C-alpha atoms as an extended CHARMM CRD file, in Angstrom:
* protein
*
       257  EXT
         1         1  MET       CA            114.1280000000      181.3680000000       21.3560000000  PROA      1               0.0000000000
         2         2  ALA       CA            113.8100000000      181.8770000000       25.1030000000  PROA      2               0.0000000000
         3         3  GLU       CA            110.3380000000      180.3050000000       25.1340000000  PROA      3               0.0000000000
         4         4  ALA       CA            111.6020000000      177.2460000000       23.2580000000  PROA      4               0.0000000000
         5         5  THR       CA            114.4820000000      176.8360000000       25.7060000000  PROA      5               0.0000000000
         6         6  GLU       CA            112.1050000000      177.1580000000       28.6550000000  PROA      6               0.0000000000
         7         7  GLN       CA            109.7110000000      174.6070000000       27.1130000000  PROA      7               0.0000000000
         8         8  ARG       CA            112.5590000000      172.1050000000       26.6480000000  PROA      8               0.0000000000
         9         9  ALA       CA            113.6280000000      172.6460000000       30.2610000000  PROA      9               0.0000000000
        10        10  VAL       CA            110.1020000000      171.9000000000       31.4750000000  PROA      10              0.0000000000
        11        11  ALA       CA            109.5270000000      168.8650000000       29.2590000000  PROA      11              0.0000000000
        12        12  THR       CA            112.8710000000      167.1340000000       29.8360000000  PROA      12              0.0000000000
        13        13  ALA       CA            112.9720000000      164.0080000000       31.9920000000  PROA      13              0.0000000000
        14        14  PHE       CA            115.5890000000      165.5140000000       34.3240000000  PROA      14              0.0000000000
        15        15  ALA       CA            114.4920000000      169.1340000000       34.3600000000  PROA      15              0.0000000000
        16        16  PRO       CA            116.7130000000      171.6720000000       36.1520000000  PROA      16              0.0000000000
        17        17  PRO       CA            115.2800000000      173.5110000000       39.1590000000  PROA      17              0.0000000000
        18        18  PRO       CA            113.1560000000      176.5600000000       38.2700000000  PROA      18              0.0000000000
        19        19  PRO       CA            115.1110000000      179.8200000000       38.1040000000  PROA      19              0.0000000000
        20        20  LEU       CA            113.2520000000      181.2220000000       41.1240000000  PROA      20              0.0000000000
        21        21  TRP       CA            115.4380000000      179.0900000000       43.4630000000  PROA      21              0.0000000000
        22        22  LYS       CA            118.0540000000      181.8590000000       43.5160000000  PROA      22              0.0000000000
        23        23  TYR       CA            115.6100000000      184.1400000000       45.3790000000  PROA      23              0.0000000000
        24        24  PHE       CA            115.5440000000      181.7960000000       48.3800000000  PROA      24              0.0000000000
        25        25  THR       CA            118.4280000000      183.4420000000       50.2170000000  PROA      25              0.0000000000
        26        26  GLN       CA            118.7890000000      184.1930000000       53.9140000000  PROA      26              0.0000000000
        27        27  ASP       CA            118.6930000000      187.9410000000       53.2240000000  PROA      27              0.0000000000
        28        28  ASN       CA            115.3700000000      187.6400000000       51.3990000000  PROA      28              0.0000000000
        29        29  ILE       CA            113.9430000000      185.4140000000       54.1270000000  PROA      29              0.0000000000
        30        30  ASP       CA            114.9840000000      187.9580000000       56.7910000000  PROA      30              0.0000000000
        31        31  ALA       CA            113.4890000000      190.7670000000       54.6960000000  PROA      31              0.0000000000
        32        32  LEU       CA            110.1620000000      188.9210000000       54.4530000000  PROA      32              0.0000000000
        33        33  GLU       CA            110.1490000000      188.3650000000       58.2300000000  PROA      33              0.0000000000
        34        34  THR       CA            110.7520000000      192.0910000000       58.7390000000  PROA      34              0.0000000000
        35        35  ILE       CA            107.8150000000      192.9340000000       56.4580000000  PROA      35              0.0000000000
        36        36  LYS       CA            105.5650000000      190.5560000000       58.4150000000  PROA      36              0.0000000000
        37        37  LYS       CA            106.5870000000      192.1270000000       61.7380000000  PROA      37              0.0000000000
        38        38  GLU       CA            105.9340000000      195.6320000000       60.4010000000  PROA      38              0.0000000000
        39        39  ALA       CA            102.5160000000      194.5580000000       59.1080000000  PROA      39              0.0000000000
        40        40  LEU       CA            101.6150000000      193.1510000000       62.5400000000  PROA      40              0.0000000000
        41        41  LYS       CA            102.7480000000      196.3520000000       64.2900000000  PROA      41              0.0000000000
        42        42  LYS       CA            100.7700000000      198.4390000000       61.8270000000  PROA      42              0.0000000000
        43        43  ASN       CA             97.6190000000      196.3960000000       62.4780000000  PROA      43              0.0000000000
        44        44  GLY       CA             98.1920000000      196.3180000000       66.2310000000  PROA      44              0.0000000000
        45        45  ASP       CA             98.4480000000      192.5400000000       66.2300000000  PROA      45              0.0000000000
        46        46  GLU       CA            101.8740000000      192.1520000000       67.8110000000  PROA      46              0.0000000000
        47        47  ALA       CA            100.6750000000      189.0980000000       69.7790000000  PROA      47              0.0000000000
        48        48  ARG       CA            100.9970000000      187.0780000000       66.5810000000  PROA      48              0.0000000000
        49        49  MET       CA            104.7480000000      187.6030000000       66.4130000000  PROA      49              0.0000000000
        50        50  GLY       CA            106.3870000000      184.3630000000       65.2960000000  PROA      50              0.0000000000
        51        51  LYS       CA            103.0570000000      182.6650000000       64.5810000000  PROA      51              0.0000000000
        52        52  HSD       CA            102.1900000000      180.8320000000       61.3610000000  PROA      52              0.0000000000
        53        53  TRP       CA            100.9590000000      182.8510000000       58.3840000000  PROA      53              0.0000000000
        54        54  SER       CA             98.5800000000      181.3570000000       55.8470000000  PROA      54              0.0000000000
        55        55  PRO       CA             99.4600000000      181.6890000000       52.1240000000  PROA      55              0.0000000000
        56        56  ALA       CA             96.4500000000      183.9910000000       51.6260000000  PROA      56              0.0000000000
        57        57  GLU       CA             97.7030000000      186.3250000000       54.3670000000  PROA      57              0.0000000000
        58        58  LEU       CA            101.1920000000      186.3410000000       52.8740000000  PROA      58              0.0000000000
        59        59  ARG       CA             99.8330000000      187.1410000000       49.4250000000  PROA      59              0.0000000000
        60        60  SER       CA             97.9970000000      190.1370000000       50.8790000000  PROA      60              0.0000000000
        61        61  LEU       CA            101.2610000000      191.7460000000       52.0010000000  PROA      61              0.0000000000
        62        62  ASP       CA            102.9060000000      194.4940000000       49.9800000000  PROA      62              0.0000000000
        63        63  VAL       CA            106.2740000000      192.9180000000       49.1920000000  PROA      63              0.0000000000
        64        64  PRO       CA            108.8490000000      193.5780000000       46.4560000000  PROA      64              0.0000000000
        65        65  PRO       CA            108.7800000000      191.3430000000       43.3500000000  PROA      65              0.0000000000
        66        66  GLU       CA            111.8790000000      189.3850000000       44.3890000000  PROA      66              0.0000000000
        67        67  LEU       CA            110.1580000000      188.3570000000       47.6310000000  PROA      67              0.0000000000
        68        68  ARG       CA            106.9790000000      187.1940000000       45.9170000000  PROA      68              0.0000000000
        69        69  PHE       CA            108.6700000000      183.9020000000       45.0640000000  PROA      69              0.0000000000
        70        70  LEU       CA            108.9800000000      183.1270000000       48.7990000000  PROA      70              0.0000000000
        71        71  ILE       CA            105.1820000000      183.1330000000       49.1760000000  PROA      71              0.0000000000
        72        72  PRO       CA            103.4720000000      179.7980000000       48.3830000000  PROA      72              0.0000000000
        73        73  PRO       CA            101.2750000000      180.0200000000       45.2840000000  PROA      73              0.0000000000
        74        74  GLU       CA             97.6050000000      179.1430000000       45.2120000000  PROA      74              0.0000000000
        75        75  LEU       CA             96.6810000000      175.4780000000       44.9110000000  PROA      75              0.0000000000
        76        76  PRO       CA             96.2120000000      174.4580000000       41.2640000000  PROA      76              0.0000000000
        77        77  THR       CA             92.7270000000      173.6560000000       40.0550000000  PROA      77              0.0000000000
        78        78  GLY       CA             91.6940000000      171.3830000000       37.2220000000  PROA      78              0.0000000000
        79        79  GLU       CA             94.7460000000      170.3430000000       35.2280000000  PROA      79              0.0000000000
        80        80  TYR       CA             98.4230000000      171.1950000000       35.5570000000  PROA      80              0.0000000000
        81        81  THR       CA            101.5850000000      170.3180000000       33.6400000000  PROA      81              0.0000000000
        82        82  VAL       CA            104.5020000000      168.2760000000       34.9710000000  PROA      82              0.0000000000
        83        83  PHE       CA            107.4870000000      167.7120000000       32.6540000000  PROA      83              0.0000000000
        84        84  GLY       CA            105.3200000000      168.5280000000       29.6650000000  PROA      84              0.0000000000
        85        85  GLU       CA            102.5440000000      166.0690000000       30.5750000000  PROA      85              0.0000000000
        86        86  SER       CA             99.0640000000      167.2010000000       31.5560000000  PROA      86              0.0000000000
        87        87  GLN       CA             97.9760000000      165.9770000000       34.9960000000  PROA      87              0.0000000000
        88        88  THR       CA             94.6150000000      166.2570000000       36.7330000000  PROA      88              0.0000000000
        89        89  LEU       CA             93.7950000000      166.7550000000       40.4010000000  PROA      89              0.0000000000
        90        90  SER       CA             90.8700000000      164.3570000000       40.2520000000  PROA      90              0.0000000000
        91        91  THR       CA             91.3820000000      161.1320000000       42.2120000000  PROA      91              0.0000000000
        92        92  THR       CA             88.8570000000      159.2730000000       40.0500000000  PROA      92              0.0000000000
        93        93  LEU       CA             90.5100000000      156.7130000000       37.8010000000  PROA      93              0.0000000000
        94        94  PRO       CA             89.3990000000      157.3830000000       34.2020000000  PROA      94              0.0000000000
        95        95  SER       CA             87.9270000000      154.3810000000       32.4250000000  PROA      95              0.0000000000
        96        96  LEU       CA             89.5790000000      152.7750000000       29.4370000000  PROA      96              0.0000000000
        97        97  LYS       CA             86.6860000000      153.8310000000       27.2320000000  PROA      97              0.0000000000
        98        98  GLU       CA             87.2710000000      157.4690000000       28.1860000000  PROA      98              0.0000000000
        99        99  GLN       CA             90.8930000000      157.0480000000       27.0900000000  PROA      99              0.0000000000
       100       100  GLY       CA             89.8850000000      155.4940000000       23.7800000000  PROA      100             0.0000000000
       101       101  ILE       CA             91.2250000000      152.0210000000       24.6580000000  PROA      101             0.0000000000
       102       102  GLU       CA             89.3600000000      148.7560000000       24.1440000000  PROA      102             0.0000000000
       103       103  GLN       CA             88.3130000000      147.2170000000       27.4600000000  PROA      103             0.0000000000
       104       104  LEU       CA             88.8340000000      143.4550000000       27.5440000000  PROA      104             0.0000000000
       105       105  TYR       CA             86.9340000000      142.7390000000       30.7520000000  PROA      105             0.0000000000
       106       106  PRO       CA             83.2770000000      143.4960000000       31.5410000000  PROA      106             0.0000000000
       107       107  GLU       CA             81.9970000000      146.2470000000       33.7410000000  PROA      107             0.0000000000
       108       108  PRO       CA             80.9890000000      145.2810000000       37.2900000000  PROA      108             0.0000000000
       109       109  GLY       CA             77.3490000000      144.1390000000       37.3630000000  PROA      109             0.0000000000
       110       110  SER       CA             77.0730000000      143.7340000000       33.5930000000  PROA      110             0.0000000000
       111       111  ASP       CA             75.2900000000      140.7760000000       32.0030000000  PROA      111             0.0000000000
       112       112  THR       CA             78.5220000000      139.2680000000       30.7020000000  PROA      112             0.0000000000
       113       113  ASP       CA             79.9570000000      139.2450000000       34.2010000000  PROA      113             0.0000000000
       114       114  GLN       CA             77.0030000000      137.4630000000       35.7980000000  PROA      114             0.0000000000
       115       115  ALA       CA             78.0520000000      133.8340000000       35.4930000000  PROA      115             0.0000000000
       116       116  SER       CA             75.9700000000      132.8840000000       38.5100000000  PROA      116             0.0000000000
       117       117  SER       CA             72.2740000000      133.4120000000       39.1700000000  PROA      117             0.0000000000
       118       118  GLN       CA             72.9740000000      136.1660000000       41.7110000000  PROA      118             0.0000000000
       119       119  PRO       CA             72.5970000000      139.6740000000       40.2640000000  PROA      119             0.0000000000
       120       120  ASN       CA             75.0890000000      142.5310000000       40.5760000000  PROA      120             0.0000000000
       121       121  GLN       CA             78.0930000000      140.3730000000       41.4020000000  PROA      121             0.0000000000
       122       122  PRO       CA             81.3450000000      142.3240000000       41.9860000000  PROA      122             0.0000000000
       123       123  LEU       CA             84.0420000000      142.1630000000       39.3480000000  PROA      123             0.0000000000
       124       124  ASN       CA             86.4490000000      139.2630000000       39.9120000000  PROA      124             0.0000000000
       125       125  HSD       CA             89.7030000000      141.1320000000       39.3050000000  PROA      125             0.0000000000
       126       126  ALA       CA             91.9590000000      138.1490000000       40.0170000000  PROA      126             0.0000000000
       127       127  TYR       CA             90.0930000000      135.9850000000       37.4910000000  PROA      127             0.0000000000
       128       128  TYR       CA             90.4290000000      138.5170000000       34.6650000000  PROA      128             0.0000000000
       129       129  LEU       CA             94.0460000000      139.3050000000       35.5610000000  PROA      129             0.0000000000
       130       130  LEU       CA             94.8070000000      135.6040000000       35.1870000000  PROA      130             0.0000000000
       131       131  LYS       CA             93.0240000000      135.4830000000       31.8340000000  PROA      131             0.0000000000
       132       132  ILE       CA             94.9210000000      138.5420000000       30.6030000000  PROA      132             0.0000000000
       133       133  SER       CA             98.2270000000      137.0190000000       31.7580000000  PROA      133             0.0000000000
       134       134  LYS       CA             97.5300000000      133.8500000000       29.7840000000  PROA      134             0.0000000000
       135       135  SER       CA             96.5280000000      135.9360000000       26.7710000000  PROA      135             0.0000000000
       136       136  LEU       CA             99.8070000000      137.8410000000       27.0500000000  PROA      136             0.0000000000
       137       137  LEU       CA            101.8080000000      134.6040000000       26.9040000000  PROA      137             0.0000000000
       138       138  LEU       CA             99.8090000000      133.3450000000       23.9340000000  PROA      138             0.0000000000
       139       139  ASN       CA            100.0740000000      136.6300000000       22.0400000000  PROA      139             0.0000000000
       140       140  PHE       CA            103.7960000000      136.8050000000       22.7290000000  PROA      140             0.0000000000
       141       141  LEU       CA            104.2710000000      133.3400000000       21.2190000000  PROA      141             0.0000000000
       142       142  GLU       CA            102.2000000000      134.4240000000       18.2190000000  PROA      142             0.0000000000
       143       143  PHE       CA            104.3120000000      137.5820000000       17.9860000000  PROA      143             0.0000000000
       144       144  VAL       CA            107.5230000000      135.5340000000       17.9110000000  PROA      144             0.0000000000
       145       145  GLY       CA            106.0070000000      133.3020000000       15.2400000000  PROA      145             0.0000000000
       146       146  ILE       CA            105.0340000000      136.3100000000       13.1050000000  PROA      146             0.0000000000
       147       147  LEU       CA            108.5380000000      137.7470000000       13.3890000000  PROA      147             0.0000000000
       148       148  SER       CA            109.9940000000      134.4530000000       12.1930000000  PROA      148             0.0000000000
       149       149  VAL       CA            107.6410000000      134.1520000000        9.2000000000  PROA      149             0.0000000000
       150       150  SER       CA            106.6510000000      137.6710000000        8.0780000000  PROA      150             0.0000000000
       151       151  PRO       CA            108.1890000000      140.4050000000       10.2480000000  PROA      151             0.0000000000
       152       152  GLU       CA            106.3820000000      143.1530000000        8.3440000000  PROA      152             0.0000000000
       153       153  GLN       CA            103.0860000000      142.0880000000        9.9660000000  PROA      153             0.0000000000
       154       154  TYR       CA            104.2850000000      142.7620000000       13.5030000000  PROA      154             0.0000000000
       155       155  GLU       CA            102.2700000000      145.9390000000       14.0540000000  PROA      155             0.0000000000
       156       156  SER       CA             98.8550000000      144.3920000000       14.7440000000  PROA      156             0.0000000000
       157       157  LYS       CA            100.2860000000      141.8990000000       17.2500000000  PROA      157             0.0000000000
       158       158  VAL       CA            102.2370000000      144.6370000000       19.0420000000  PROA      158             0.0000000000
       159       159  GLU       CA             99.0070000000      146.5910000000       19.3460000000  PROA      159             0.0000000000
       160       160  ASP       CA             97.3100000000      143.5280000000       20.8600000000  PROA      160             0.0000000000
       161       161  LEU       CA            100.1220000000      143.1620000000       23.4010000000  PROA      161             0.0000000000
       162       162  ARG       CA             99.9260000000      146.8500000000       24.2300000000  PROA      162             0.0000000000
       163       163  ASN       CA             96.1690000000      146.6470000000       24.7620000000  PROA      163             0.0000000000
       164       164  LEU       CA             96.5540000000      143.6040000000       27.0350000000  PROA      164             0.0000000000
       165       165  PHE       CA             99.2070000000      145.3200000000       29.1600000000  PROA      165             0.0000000000
       166       166  ILE       CA             97.0890000000      148.4830000000       29.4930000000  PROA      166             0.0000000000
       167       167  ASN       CA             94.0440000000      146.4480000000       30.5760000000  PROA      167             0.0000000000
       168       168  ALA       CA             96.0980000000      144.5410000000       33.1510000000  PROA      168             0.0000000000
       169       169  HSD       CA             97.5780000000      147.7820000000       34.4600000000  PROA      169             0.0000000000
       170       170  HSD       CA             94.1390000000      149.3590000000       34.6830000000  PROA      170             0.0000000000
       171       171  LEU       CA             92.8050000000      146.3760000000       36.6480000000  PROA      171             0.0000000000
       172       172  LEU       CA             95.7150000000      146.7100000000       39.0690000000  PROA      172             0.0000000000
       173       173  ASN       CA             95.0240000000      150.4240000000       39.4660000000  PROA      173             0.0000000000
       174       174  LEU       CA             91.4580000000      149.5890000000       40.4740000000  PROA      174             0.0000000000
       175       175  TYR       CA             93.0030000000      147.9060000000       43.5080000000  PROA      175             0.0000000000
       176       176  ARG       CA             94.8370000000      151.0680000000       44.6560000000  PROA      176             0.0000000000
       177       177  PRO       CA             92.1140000000      152.3370000000       47.0520000000  PROA      177             0.0000000000
       178       178  HSD       CA             91.8360000000      148.8700000000       48.5610000000  PROA      178             0.0000000000
       179       179  GLN       CA             95.6330000000      148.6500000000       48.8110000000  PROA      179             0.0000000000
       180       180  ALA       CA             95.8400000000      152.0330000000       50.5320000000  PROA      180             0.0000000000
       181       181  ARG       CA             93.1030000000      151.0720000000       52.9880000000  PROA      181             0.0000000000
       182       182  GLU       CA             94.7290000000      147.7140000000       53.7940000000  PROA      182             0.0000000000
       183       183  SER       CA             98.1550000000      149.3460000000       54.1350000000  PROA      183             0.0000000000
       184       184  LEU       CA             96.7130000000      151.8270000000       56.6230000000  PROA      184             0.0000000000
       185       185  ILE       CA             95.0510000000      148.9860000000       58.5540000000  PROA      185             0.0000000000
       186       186  MET       CA             98.3630000000      147.0950000000       58.6990000000  PROA      186             0.0000000000
       187       187  MET       CA            100.2050000000      150.1990000000       59.9020000000  PROA      187             0.0000000000
       188       188  MET       CA             97.6330000000      150.8150000000       62.6390000000  PROA      188             0.0000000000
       189       189  GLU       CA             97.7030000000      147.1430000000       63.6880000000  PROA      189             0.0000000000
       190       190  GLU       CA            101.5080000000      147.2280000000       63.8520000000  PROA      190             0.0000000000
       191       191  GLN       CA            101.4010000000      150.4220000000       65.8970000000  PROA      191             0.0000000000
       192       192  LEU       CA             98.8250000000      148.8730000000       68.2280000000  PROA      192             0.0000000000
       193       193  LYS       CA            100.9830000000      145.7440000000       68.5580000000  PROA      193             0.0000000000
       194       194  ARG       CA            104.0570000000      147.8250000000       69.4500000000  PROA      194             0.0000000000
       195       195  THR       CA            102.0360000000      149.8070000000       71.9880000000  PROA      195             0.0000000000
       196       196  ARG       CA            100.7380000000      146.6480000000       73.6360000000  PROA      196             0.0000000000
       197       197  GLU       CA            104.2610000000      145.1980000000       73.7630000000  PROA      197             0.0000000000
       198       198  GLU       CA            105.5370000000      148.3840000000       75.3970000000  PROA      198             0.0000000000
       199       199  ILE       CA            102.7090000000      148.2730000000       77.9480000000  PROA      199             0.0000000000
       200       200  THR       CA            103.5130000000      144.6120000000       78.6940000000  PROA      200             0.0000000000
       201       201  LYS       CA            107.1960000000      145.4490000000       79.2080000000  PROA      201             0.0000000000
       202       202  MET       CA            106.2450000000      148.3720000000       81.4570000000  PROA      202             0.0000000000
       203       203  ASP       CA            104.0300000000      146.0470000000       83.5250000000  PROA      203             0.0000000000
       204       204  GLU       CA            106.9110000000      143.5800000000       83.8220000000  PROA      204             0.0000000000
       205       205  VAL       CA            109.3010000000      146.3110000000       84.9370000000  PROA      205             0.0000000000
       206       206  LYS       CA            106.6850000000      147.5720000000       87.4120000000  PROA      206             0.0000000000
       207       207  SER       CA            106.2670000000      144.0440000000       88.8100000000  PROA      207             0.0000000000
       208       208  ASP       CA            110.0410000000      143.6220000000       89.1350000000  PROA      208             0.0000000000
       209       209  ILE       CA            110.3530000000      146.9480000000       90.9590000000  PROA      209             0.0000000000
       210       210  GLU       CA            107.5020000000      146.0750000000       93.3180000000  PROA      210             0.0000000000
       211       211  ASN       CA            109.1100000000      142.6990000000       94.1110000000  PROA      211             0.0000000000
       212       212  LEU       CA            112.4430000000      144.4020000000       94.7420000000  PROA      212             0.0000000000
       213       213  MET       CA            110.8360000000      146.9920000000       97.0120000000  PROA      213             0.0000000000
       214       214  ASN       CA            109.0030000000      144.2810000000       98.9610000000  PROA      214             0.0000000000
       215       215  GLN       CA            112.2600000000      142.3530000000       99.3130000000  PROA      215             0.0000000000
       216       216  LEU       CA            114.1090000000      145.4480000000      100.5500000000  PROA      216             0.0000000000
       217       217  GLU       CA            111.2770000000      146.1990000000      102.9780000000  PROA      217             0.0000000000
       218       218  ALA       CA            111.4080000000      142.6460000000      104.3670000000  PROA      218             0.0000000000
       219       219  GLU       CA            115.1760000000      142.8220000000      104.7410000000  PROA      219             0.0000000000
       220       220  GLY       CA            114.8560000000      146.1960000000      106.4770000000  PROA      220             0.0000000000
       221       221  GLN       CA            112.3080000000      144.7950000000      108.9010000000  PROA      221             0.0000000000
       222       222  GLN       CA            114.5910000000      141.8310000000      109.6790000000  PROA      222             0.0000000000
       223       223  LEU       CA            117.5330000000      144.1510000000      110.3160000000  PROA      223             0.0000000000
       224       224  SER       CA            115.4380000000      146.3790000000      112.5770000000  PROA      224             0.0000000000
       225       225  ARG       CA            114.1930000000      143.3610000000      114.5580000000  PROA      225             0.0000000000
       226       226  LYS       CA            117.7540000000      142.0720000000      114.9320000000  PROA      226             0.0000000000
       227       227  GLU       CA            119.0110000000      145.4770000000      116.0940000000  PROA      227             0.0000000000
       228       228  ARG       CA            116.2120000000      145.6940000000      118.6830000000  PROA      228             0.0000000000
       229       229  LEU       CA            117.0490000000      142.2310000000      119.9800000000  PROA      229             0.0000000000
       230       230  GLU       CA            120.7150000000      143.1520000000      120.2590000000  PROA      230             0.0000000000
       231       231  ASP       CA            119.8620000000      146.3780000000      122.1410000000  PROA      231             0.0000000000
       232       232  THR       CA            117.5950000000      144.4430000000      124.5020000000  PROA      232             0.0000000000
       233       233  ALA       CA            120.2800000000      141.8440000000      125.1050000000  PROA      233             0.0000000000
       234       234  GLU       CA            122.8200000000      144.5370000000      125.9370000000  PROA      234             0.0000000000
       235       235  SER       CA            120.4750000000      146.3040000000      128.3950000000  PROA      235             0.0000000000
       236       236  THR       CA            119.4040000000      143.0650000000      130.2080000000  PROA      236             0.0000000000
       237       237  PRO       CA            121.8540000000      141.9270000000      132.9450000000  PROA      237             0.0000000000
       238       238  LYS       CA            123.3440000000      138.5180000000      132.5720000000  PROA      238             0.0000000000
       239       239  PRO       CA            122.3310000000      135.7760000000      135.0420000000  PROA      239             0.0000000000
       240       240  GLY       CA            124.4180000000      135.8750000000      138.2390000000  PROA      240             0.0000000000
       241       241  THR       CA            125.4350000000      139.5030000000      137.8560000000  PROA      241             0.0000000000
       242       242  ILE       CA            124.0840000000      142.5990000000      139.5660000000  PROA      242             0.0000000000
       243       243  SER       CA            124.2740000000      145.9690000000      137.9810000000  PROA      243             0.0000000000
       244       244  GLU       CA            125.9390000000      148.8790000000      139.7520000000  PROA      244             0.0000000000
       245       245  ASP       CA            122.6210000000      150.6480000000      140.2440000000  PROA      245             0.0000000000
       246       246  THR       CA            121.1440000000      147.5850000000      141.9350000000  PROA      246             0.0000000000
       247       247  LYS       CA            124.1620000000      147.3100000000      144.1740000000  PROA      247             0.0000000000
       248       248  LEU       CA            123.7900000000      150.9590000000      145.1610000000  PROA      248             0.0000000000
       249       249  VAL       CA            120.1270000000      150.4300000000      146.0770000000  PROA      249             0.0000000000
       250       250  TRP       CA            120.8940000000      147.3690000000      148.1710000000  PROA      250             0.0000000000
       251       251  ARG       CA            123.8020000000      149.1350000000      149.8510000000  PROA      251             0.0000000000
       252       252  LEU       CA            121.5430000000      151.9830000000      150.8390000000  PROA      252             0.0000000000
       253       253  LEU       CA            119.1510000000      149.4550000000      152.2980000000  PROA      253             0.0000000000
       254       254  GLY       CA            122.0500000000      147.9910000000      154.2940000000  PROA      254             0.0000000000
       255       255  ARG       CA            121.7980000000      144.5880000000      152.7370000000  PROA      255             0.0000000000
       256       256  VAL       CA            124.9950000000      144.6260000000      150.7150000000  PROA      256             0.0000000000
       257       257  ASP       CA            128.4440000000      145.2620000000      152.0540000000  PROA      257             0.0000000000
């Protein structure tokens, strides 16, 4: 009974969180940190206090069962199950023939795909996607006609529609590596564009600051020149006047009363 309940919980579309979530408490996290510190002290490796631990190192620790759930598990290999469906870690897209589905477009480089005289031409995905789209419209019209005349014969036409949709979806999936590569190129180009714009704005700000500094320097030089002229004008006697020091010198010489 418990196994059946657990299987339903795993296979449901909106599965609840696994029961191990309740072990992720602050007390358990603190306890695991204490165990790591004690292990470092025991091994004389106290310099690694607070440093990152790899999952393999954590799995080598002697911890209670309730703390084992805090340690990341090993990476899955081969196949794994998600919501009751078997998934594979392989990034290679399986062919339609491997899945037991009729392939409606030729393989790249096959004789049927060599319309021109050049050998080993790449598969024209857009051309076959267009053909499949037209076939979908035609088969849908035929499907509507069958439903209006003899609905009991719908099954074969539904299978044709299903096969066309699967082939179109598989052709689109063949574009995924190209899409990922082009998306990465666009992201890098956008980042480069933003960087260049920031550099241009920084150069503009630098130029504005340099112009302002040159303007302030020129104004400072003008003020200094003006102040020197004013000081010189104040120290130079006016025409027709004799300073007190000059009068004293002339008086000593007996030339001024």
